[in-house]
C-alpha positions as a Markdown table, in Angstrom:
| # | Residue | x | y | z |
|---|---|---|---|---|
| 1 | Met | 0.0 | 0.0 | 0.0 |
| 2 | Glu | 2.8 | 2.4 | 0.9 |
| 3 | Asn | 4.5 | 1.8 | -2.5 |
| 4 | Ser | 1.4 | 2.4 | -4.5 |
| 5 | Ser | 0.8 | 5.6 | -2.6 |
| 6 | Asp | 4.3 | 6.7 | -3.3 |
| 7 | Thr | 4.0 | 6.0 | -7.0 |
| 8 | Ala | 0.6 | 7.7 | -7.2 |
| 9 | Val | 2.1 | 10.8 | -5.6 |
| 10 | Gly | 5.0 | 10.8 | -8.0 |
| 11 | Arg | 8.0 | 10.0 | -5.8 |
| 12 | Gly | 10.8 | 7.6 | -6.4 |
| 13 | Ala | 12.8 | 6.6 | -9.5 |
| 14 | Gly | 10.9 | 6.7 | -12.8 |
| 15 | Ser | 7.7 | 7.9 | -11.0 |
| 16 | Ala | 6.8 | 10.4 | -13.8 |
| 17 | Glu | 6.1 | 7.5 | -16.1 |
| 18 | Ala | 4.4 | 5.4 | -13.5 |
| 19 | Gly | 2.4 | 8.3 | -12.2 |
| 20 | Ser | 1.1 | 9.3 | -15.6 |
| 21 | Ala | -0.2 | 5.9 | -16.7 |
| 22 | Pro | -3.0 | 5.6 | -14.2 |
| 23 | Asp | -4.1 | 9.1 | -14.9 |
| 24 | Thr | -4.5 | 8.5 | -18.6 |
| 25 | Glu | -6.3 | 5.2 | -18.0 |
| 26 | Ser | -8.8 | 6.8 | -15.6 |
| 27 | Ala | -9.8 | 9.6 | -18.0 |
| 28 | Pro | -13.4 | 9.3 | -19.1 |
| 29 | Gly | -14.2 | 8.7 | -22.8 |
| 30 | Gly | -10.6 | 7.7 | -23.7 |
| 31 | Asp | -9.4 | 11.2 | -23.3 |
| 32 | Ala | -5.6 | 11.5 | -23.1 |
| 33 | Gly | -5.6 | 14.1 | -20.3 |
| 34 | Pro | -5.8 | 13.3 | -16.6 |
| 35 | Glu | -9.1 | 13.9 | -14.7 |
| 36 | Arg | -8.4 | 16.4 | -12.0 |
| 37 | Ser | -11.9 | 16.9 | -10.6 |
| 38 | Gly | -14.8 | 14.9 | -9.4 |
| 39 | Pro | -15.5 | 12.8 | -6.3 |
| 40 | Ala | -13.1 | 10.0 | -7.3 |
| 41 | Phe | -10.2 | 12.4 | -7.6 |
| 42 | Trp | -10.9 | 14.1 | -4.2 |
| 43 | Arg | -11.4 | 10.7 | -2.4 |
| 44 | Ala | -8.0 | 9.5 | -3.7 |
| 45 | Phe | -6.4 | 12.9 | -2.8 |
| 46 | Arg | -7.9 | 12.8 | 0.7 |
| 47 | Gly | -6.9 | 9.1 | 1.1 |
| 48 | Arg | -3.3 | 9.9 | 0.3 |
| 49 | Ile | -3.4 | 12.7 | 3.0 |
| 50 | Ala | -5.1 | 10.4 | 5.5 |
| 51 | Gly | -2.2 | 7.9 | 5.2 |
| 52 | Arg | 0.2 | 10.4 | 6.7 |
| 53 | Pro | -0.8 | 11.6 | 10.2 |
| 54 | Thr | 1.3 | 14.8 | 10.3 |
| 55 | Leu | 0.1 | 15.9 | 6.8 |
| 56 | Glu | -3.5 | 15.1 | 7.8 |
| 57 | Leu | -3.2 | 17.3 | 10.9 |
| 58 | Val | -1.7 | 20.2 | 8.8 |
| 59 | Tyr | -4.4 | 19.7 | 6.2 |
| 60 | Arg | -7.2 | 19.7 | 8.8 |
| 61 | Val | -5.8 | 22.8 | 10.5 |
| 62 | Gly | -5.5 | 24.5 | 7.1 |
| 63 | Val | -9.1 | 23.7 | 6.3 |
| 64 | Ala | -10.2 | 25.0 | 9.7 |
| 65 | Val | -8.3 | 28.2 | 9.3 |
| 66 | Val | -9.5 | 28.9 | 5.8 |
| 67 | Gly | -13.1 | 27.9 | 6.5 |
| 68 | Thr | -13.2 | 30.0 | 9.7 |
| 69 | Val | -11.7 | 33.1 | 7.9 |
| 70 | Val | -14.2 | 32.8 | 5.1 |
| 71 | Phe | -17.1 | 32.3 | 7.6 |
| 72 | Val | -16.0 | 35.3 | 9.7 |
| 73 | Val | -15.6 | 37.6 | 6.7 |
| 74 | Gly | -19.1 | 36.5 | 5.6 |
| 75 | Val | -20.6 | 37.3 | 8.9 |
| 76 | Ile | -19.0 | 40.7 | 9.0 |
| 77 | Thr | -20.2 | 41.5 | 5.4 |
| 78 | Ile | -23.8 | 40.3 | 5.9 |
| 79 | Pro | -25.2 | 43.8 | 6.5 |
| 80 | Phe | -23.5 | 45.2 | 3.3 |
| 81 | Pro | -24.5 | 44.7 | -0.3 |
| 82 | Gly | -22.5 | 41.9 | -1.7 |
| 83 | Pro | -21.8 | 38.2 | -0.9 |
| 84 | Gly | -22.2 | 38.2 | 2.8 |
| 85 | Trp | -24.5 | 35.1 | 3.1 |
| 86 | Ala | -22.7 | 33.4 | 0.2 |
| 87 | Leu | -19.4 | 33.7 | 2.2 |
| 88 | Val | -21.1 | 32.4 | 5.3 |
| 89 | Phe | -22.3 | 29.3 | 3.5 |
| 90 | Ala | -19.0 | 28.9 | 1.7 |
| 91 | Gly | -17.1 | 29.0 | 5.0 |
| 92 | Ile | -19.4 | 26.4 | 6.5 |
| 93 | Gly | -19.1 | 24.3 | 3.4 |
| 94 | Ile | -15.3 | 24.5 | 3.6 |
| 95 | Leu | -15.4 | 23.4 | 7.2 |
| 96 | Ala | -17.9 | 20.7 | 6.4 |
| 97 | Thr | -15.4 | 18.9 | 4.2 |
| 98 | Glu | -13.5 | 17.9 | 7.3 |
| 99 | Phe | -15.7 | 18.4 | 10.4 |
| 100 | Ala | -19.0 | 16.5 | 11.1 |
| 101 | Val | -20.3 | 19.3 | 13.2 |
| 102 | Ala | -20.0 | 21.8 | 10.4 |
| 103 | Arg | -21.6 | 19.2 | 8.0 |
| 104 | His | -24.6 | 18.9 | 10.3 |
| 105 | Ala | -24.8 | 22.7 | 10.6 |
| 106 | Leu | -24.7 | 23.1 | 6.9 |
| 107 | Val | -27.6 | 20.7 | 6.4 |
| 108 | Trp | -29.6 | 22.5 | 9.1 |
| 109 | Leu | -28.8 | 26.0 | 7.6 |
| 110 | Arg | -29.7 | 24.9 | 4.1 |
| 111 | Asp | -33.1 | 23.7 | 5.3 |
| 112 | Lys | -33.7 | 26.9 | 7.3 |
| 113 | Tyr | -32.7 | 29.0 | 4.3 |
| 114 | Arg | -34.9 | 27.1 | 1.9 |
| 115 | Arg | -37.9 | 27.4 | 4.3 |
| 116 | Gly | -37.2 | 31.1 | 4.8 |
| 117 | Met | -37.0 | 31.8 | 1.1 |
| 118 | Ala | -40.2 | 29.8 | 0.4 |
| 119 | Trp | -42.0 | 31.9 | 3.1 |
| 120 | Tyr | -40.6 | 35.1 | 1.7 |
| 121 | Ile | -41.6 | 34.3 | -1.9 |
| 122 | Ser | -45.1 | 33.1 | -0.8 |
| 123 | Arg | -45.8 | 36.5 | 0.8 |
| 124 | Gly | -46.1 | 38.3 | -2.6 |
| 125 | Pro | -44.7 | 41.5 | -4.0 |
| 126 | Leu | -45.8 | 43.9 | -1.2 |
| 127 | Met | -43.7 | 41.9 | 1.4 |
| 128 | Gln | -40.8 | 41.7 | -1.0 |
| 129 | Val | -40.7 | 45.4 | -1.5 |
| 130 | Leu | -41.1 | 46.0 | 2.2 |
| 131 | Ala | -38.2 | 43.6 | 2.9 |
| 132 | Phe | -36.1 | 45.4 | 0.3 |
| 133 | Leu | -36.7 | 48.8 | 1.9 |
| 134 | Val | -35.9 | 47.5 | 5.3 |
| 135 | Thr | -32.7 | 46.0 | 4.0 |
| 136 | Cys | -31.8 | 49.3 | 2.4 |
| 137 | Val | -32.4 | 51.2 | 5.7 |
| 138 | Val | -30.2 | 48.6 | 7.6 |
| 139 | Val | -27.4 | 49.0 | 5.0 |
| 140 | Val | -27.5 | 52.8 | 5.1 |
| 141 | Ala | -27.6 | 52.8 | 8.9 |
| 142 | Thr | -24.7 | 50.4 | 9.1 |
| 143 | Leu | -22.6 | 52.5 | 6.6 |
| 144 | Trp | -23.4 | 55.6 | 8.6 |
| 145 | Val | -22.5 | 54.0 | 12.0 |
| 146 | Leu | -19.2 | 52.7 | 10.5 |
| 147 | Gly | -18.3 | 56.2 | 9.3 |
| 148 | Thr | -18.4 | 55.6 | 5.6 |
| 149 | Phe | -20.4 | 58.7 | 4.7 |
| 150 | Gly | -18.2 | 60.9 | 6.8 |
| 151 | Leu | -15.1 | 59.4 | 5.1 |
| 152 | Ile | -16.4 | 59.9 | 1.6 |
| 153 | Gly | -17.7 | 63.3 | 2.5 |
| 154 | Gly | -14.2 | 64.3 | 3.6 |
| 155 | Trp | -12.8 | 63.1 | 0.3 |
| 156 | Ile | -15.1 | 65.3 | -1.7 |
| 157 | Gly | -14.9 | 68.3 | 0.7 |
| 158 | Val | -18.4 | 68.0 | 2.3 |
| 159 | Glu | -18.0 | 68.3 | 6.0 |
| 160 | Trp | -21.7 | 68.1 | 7.2 |
| 161 | Gln | -22.0 | 67.1 | 10.8 |
| 162 | Trp | -24.7 | 64.6 | 10.2 |
| 163 | Leu | -22.5 | 62.6 | 7.9 |
| 164 | His | -20.1 | 61.7 | 10.7 |
| 165 | Ser | -20.7 | 58.5 | 12.7 |
| 166 | Pro | -21.7 | 58.8 | 16.3 |
| 167 | Leu | -18.9 | 56.2 | 17.1 |
| 168 | Met | -16.1 | 58.2 | 15.4 |
| 169 | Pro | -14.7 | 61.4 | 17.0 |
């Protein structure tokens, strides 16, 4: 098992030739190029990592750090226009590749999100317009509290007092 793993990774004498033959055979439809995506590729990749305890620990810590950073950035950007919720789901998705708790949380959140969107859509256009307006008010209030309007006003020479955040001196 150890030798086949070494050959698949491409180590040892003559491994370039030995490593390329399985890739060309596994390509779908007789294609000459190696398949670098799909569940089989990722299972094999993860299997090679799992065979080395130190590398597995480094991999899991890396996944945890990247997933947590994406998640936190997503949570911070939720009130702003842009990909806030998408980053939250992406961060949990990254964490779910390695951690069962995150996998369960992702399934739970997907279900809640789908139910919430179904409820939102079923309420009709009046509720959708109202929700849009409330979202706009929250975004404007957040930008004001964070001092964005005062900053931009200073750039263009407008120094109105009400533009400045109550949190900024």
